[in-house]
Backbone as CSV, one residue per row, in Angstrom:
resi,resn,N_x,N_y,N_z,CA_x,CA_y,CA_z,C_x,C_y,C_z
1,MET,34.417,47.140,-33.614,34.064,48.276,-32.976,33.660,49.515,-33.978
2,PHE,34.461,49.551,-35.110,33.994,50.617,-36.216,32.859,50.227,-36.663
3,PRO,32.266,49.242,-37.115,31.052,48.815,-37.877,29.856,49.316,-36.964
4,SER,29.982,48.999,-35.583,28.866,49.487,-34.878,28.691,51.181,-34.609
5,ALA,29.783,51.702,-34.877,29.883,53.296,-34.718,29.204,53.660,-36.231
6,VAL,29.469,52.951,-37.051,28.837,53.252,-38.483,27.326,52.940,-38.469
7,PHE,27.057,51.960,-37.810,25.559,51.530,-37.611,24.849,52.720,-36.901
8,PHE,25.414,53.093,-35.773,24.590,54.049,-34.835,24.784,55.397,-35.588
9,ALA,25.729,55.758,-36.368,25.720,57.006,-36.932,24.853,57.189,-38.192
10,LEU,24.614,55.976,-38.895,23.575,55.917,-39.879,22.206,55.771,-39.357
11,GLY,21.917,55.031,-38.114,20.690,54.918,-37.438,20.304,56.148,-37.087
12,GLY,21.192,57.079,-36.614,20.737,58.519,-36.225,20.250,59.343,-37.360
13,ALA,21.048,59.099,-38.443,20.548,59.992,-39.559,19.229,59.554,-40.186
14,LEU,18.951,58.165,-39.967,17.663,57.680,-40.390,16.651,58.479,-39.649
15,LEU,16.822,58.418,-38.373,15.734,58.956,-37.445,15.457,60.414,-37.689
16,VAL,16.662,61.171,-37.907,16.367,62.534,-38.094,15.678,62.897,-39.637
17,ALA,15.940,61.859,-40.454,15.367,62.028,-41.924,13.683,61.599,-41.744
18,ASP,13.455,60.777,-40.689,12.101,60.311,-40.594,11.327,61.341,-39.820
19,GLY,11.154,62.711,-40.370,10.323,63.647,-40.053,9.067,63.643,-40.323
20,VAL,8.390,64.729,-40.208,6.840,64.864,-40.594,6.920,64.918,-42.225
21,PRO,6.260,64.179,-42.744,6.090,64.340,-44.293,5.444,65.515,-44.720
22,THR,5.863,65.914,-46.057,5.231,67.077,-46.716,3.996,66.617,-47.513
23,LEU,2.765,67.031,-47.179,1.721,66.737,-47.750,1.158,68.052,-48.642
24,ASN,0.625,67.736,-49.761,-0.020,68.750,-50.678,-1.526,68.824,-50.081
25,ILE,-1.572,69.833,-49.345,-2.779,70.207,-48.470,-3.730,71.169,-49.349
26,GLU,-3.239,72.015,-50.362,-3.973,73.014,-50.817,-5.302,72.185,-51.662
27,THR,-5.022,71.224,-52.293,-6.236,70.576,-53.087,-7.443,70.345,-52.224
28,GLY,-6.860,69.715,-51.063,-7.976,69.408,-50.041,-8.630,70.674,-49.529
29,CYS,-7.756,71.670,-49.169,-8.589,72.766,-48.656,-9.383,73.585,-49.656
30,ARG,-9.093,73.366,-50.904,-9.724,74.213,-51.845,-11.113,73.413,-52.168
31,ALA,-11.156,72.233,-51.904,-12.247,71.463,-52.068,-13.272,71.571,-50.879
32,ALA,-12.683,71.640,-49.738,-13.434,72.016,-48.768,-13.987,73.230,-48.632
33,ALA,-13.324,74.300,-48.913,-13.780,75.718,-49.171,-14.693,75.808,-50.062
34,LYS,-15.069,75.025,-51.142,-16.125,75.030,-52.127,-17.203,74.451,-51.638
35,MET,-17.317,73.702,-50.412,-18.279,73.012,-49.906,-18.884,73.872,-48.760
36,GLY,-18.109,74.770,-48.105,-18.670,75.653,-47.113,-19.712,76.775,-47.441
37,ASP,-20.627,76.814,-46.349,-21.729,78.012,-46.852,-21.472,79.181,-46.010
38,ARG,-20.745,79.113,-44.715,-21.001,80.270,-43.810,-20.024,81.412,-44.291
39,LEU,-18.750,81.017,-44.620,-17.772,81.884,-45.109,-17.649,82.055,-46.634
40,SER,-16.825,83.110,-46.885,-16.702,83.210,-48.304,-15.386,82.185,-48.896
41,LEU,-15.494,81.996,-50.142,-14.584,80.935,-50.421,-13.245,81.208,-50.080
42,ASP,-12.723,82.562,-50.257,-11.457,82.848,-49.848,-11.150,82.656,-48.393
43,GLU,-12.203,83.148,-47.490,-12.299,82.994,-46.012,-11.953,81.478,-45.732
44,SER,-12.841,80.655,-46.350,-12.841,79.208,-45.861,-11.383,78.507,-46.322
45,LEU,-10.867,78.993,-47.558,-9.651,78.537,-47.747,-8.574,79.039,-46.914
46,ARG,-8.670,80.186,-46.531,-7.805,80.595,-45.503,-7.690,79.923,-44.191
47,GLN,-8.880,79.790,-43.681,-9.056,78.913,-42.443,-8.510,77.556,-42.556
48,CYS,-8.833,76.916,-43.756,-8.462,75.475,-43.639,-6.938,75.603,-43.782
49,LEU,-6.213,76.298,-44.559,-4.740,76.294,-44.500,-4.272,76.748,-43.198
50,SER,-4.921,77.489,-42.545,-4.352,77.935,-41.112,-4.456,76.732,-40.161
51,ASP,-5.672,75.974,-40.263,-5.899,74.816,-39.391,-4.797,73.850,-39.781
52,GLU,-4.442,73.366,-40.950,-3.517,72.683,-41.463,-2.096,73.062,-41.053
53,LYS,-1.810,74.365,-40.985,-0.565,74.808,-40.666,-0.258,74.547,-39.290
54,ARG,-1.347,74.724,-38.320,-1.240,74.450,-36.959,-1.138,72.971,-36.702
55,ALA,-1.684,72.272,-37.331,-1.733,70.896,-37.241,-0.249,70.351,-37.748
56,ARG,0.404,70.944,-38.618,1.730,70.571,-38.850,2.718,70.865,-37.904
57,SER,2.458,72.157,-37.289,3.283,72.617,-36.340,3.189,71.674,-35.170
58,GLU,1.980,71.235,-34.685,1.859,70.213,-33.610,2.655,69.063,-33.833
59,LEU,2.361,68.552,-35.062,3.020,67.259,-35.397,4.637,67.384,-35.472
60,GLU,5.293,68.389,-35.819,6.639,68.800,-35.656,6.937,68.761,-34.181
61,LYS,5.966,69.139,-33.243,6.538,69.135,-31.918,6.405,67.850,-31.313
62,GLN,5.514,66.999,-31.609,5.202,65.599,-31.092,5.565,64.484,-31.974
63,TRP,5.787,64.587,-33.253,6.411,63.477,-34.149,7.023,62.356,-33.373
64,SER,8.117,62.559,-32.747,8.943,61.710,-32.306,8.441,60.775,-31.199
65,GLN,7.326,61.396,-30.424,6.569,60.786,-29.309,5.700,59.643,-29.936
66,PHE,5.369,59.615,-31.125,4.262,58.644,-31.721,5.234,57.368,-32.274
67,PRO,4.737,56.243,-31.998,5.385,54.906,-32.302,5.695,55.012,-34.073
68,PRO,6.599,54.617,-34.777,6.960,54.782,-36.145,5.902,53.980,-36.756
69,ALA,5.346,52.809,-36.301,4.397,51.857,-37.098,2.980,52.761,-37.052
70,LEU,2.616,53.458,-36.182,1.534,54.391,-36.179,1.703,55.516,-37.021
71,ARG,2.811,56.171,-37.157,3.316,57.427,-37.811,2.894,57.047,-39.284
72,GLN,3.311,55.825,-39.782,3.361,55.232,-40.895,2.000,55.007,-41.341
73,ARG,1.172,54.344,-40.469,-0.310,53.833,-40.876,-1.027,55.130,-41.021
74,CYS,-0.813,56.010,-40.433,-1.519,57.390,-40.307,-1.454,58.181,-41.559
75,VAL,-0.186,58.244,-41.755,0.297,59.026,-43.120,-0.269,58.215,-44.216
76,ALA,-0.125,56.934,-44.403,-0.592,55.999,-45.415,-2.141,56.171,-45.440
77,THR,-2.761,56.144,-44.439,-4.297,56.352,-44.534,-4.450,57.543,-45.030
78,THR,-4.109,58.841,-44.775,-4.433,60.236,-45.152,-4.135,60.293,-46.928
79,GLU,-3.112,59.676,-47.020,-2.551,59.711,-48.596,-3.601,58.625,-49.328
80,THR,-4.421,57.956,-49.087,-5.099,56.818,-49.820,-6.420,57.460,-50.005
81,GLY,-6.492,57.323,-51.307,-8.066,57.833,-51.718,-8.488,59.162,-51.569
82,GLY,-7.752,60.023,-51.309,-8.282,61.458,-51.142,-7.004,62.355,-50.876
83,ASP,-7.399,63.716,-50.502,-6.620,64.595,-50.133,-5.877,64.523,-49.013
84,PRO,-4.603,64.630,-48.938,-3.882,64.392,-47.475,-4.234,65.574,-46.613
85,SER,-4.103,65.407,-45.197,-4.344,66.532,-44.395,-3.489,66.228,-43.123
86,TYR,-2.802,67.155,-42.767,-2.137,67.376,-41.491,-3.116,66.993,-40.383
87,VAL,-4.184,67.762,-40.322,-5.095,67.399,-39.269,-5.540,66.041,-39.024
88,GLU,-5.770,65.450,-40.344,-6.080,63.876,-40.158,-5.070,63.121,-39.764
89,VAL,-3.953,63.571,-39.994,-2.672,62.541,-39.505,-2.626,62.682,-38.006
90,LEU,-2.743,64.170,-37.375,-2.655,64.455,-35.970,-3.779,63.576,-35.260
91,VAL,-4.989,63.759,-35.616,-6.132,63.088,-35.131,-5.835,61.623,-35.199
92,CYS,-5.459,60.972,-36.259,-5.083,59.580,-36.298,-4.066,59.076,-35.304
93,LEU,-3.153,59.894,-35.024,-2.102,59.633,-34.148,-2.444,59.505,-32.681
94,GLN,-3.482,60.537,-32.550,-3.736,60.694,-31.025,-4.701,59.603,-30.946
95,MET,-5.621,59.317,-31.938,-6.545,58.289,-31.557,-5.858,56.803,-31.474
96,GLY,-4.724,56.881,-32.252,-3.945,55.588,-32.163,-3.331,55.510,-30.826
97,VAL,-2.886,56.396,-30.124,-2.257,56.561,-28.698,-3.337,56.147,-27.743
98,ASP,-4.263,56.776,-27.841,-5.465,56.532,-26.851,-6.182,55.145,-26.964
99,ALA,-6.118,54.499,-28.011,-6.562,53.251,-28.381,-5.638,52.223,-27.608
100,ALA,-4.142,52.578,-27.860,-3.253,51.858,-27.161,-3.246,51.784,-25.761
101,GLN,-3.623,52.962,-25.321,-3.778,53.078,-23.805,-4.870,52.353,-23.345
102,MET,-5.966,52.504,-23.873,-7.146,51.708,-23.539,-6.927,50.002,-23.242
103,GLU,-6.150,49.718,-24.357,-5.969,48.108,-24.509,-4.926,47.700,-23.342
104,LYS,-4.041,48.794,-23.033,-3.246,48.124,-21.733,-4.157,48.135,-20.444
105,ARG,-5.108,48.931,-20.360,-6.069,48.739,-19.059,-6.834,47.433,-19.221
């Protein structure tokens, strides 16, 4: 009985530790701000960082609702070959859920 209690305690700790990853979004926002024409560089950067902050907040609320494999895939995708983005992770997760629902139909 004791080993199973340890297993569940450790499993719970692993689930808690499996939260929204910390991404370095500033580099991507700086690059995006340099490409924008409509707003000043500072305003574009502020807007991008604000969008990323809102996306991270949404991810924190919804993270546990997404399948772990999908979370892993979306984070790996945003970290591959470019600047990571919470917006990109959130969109990837939403699209993954939508695709799974379409497959069920």
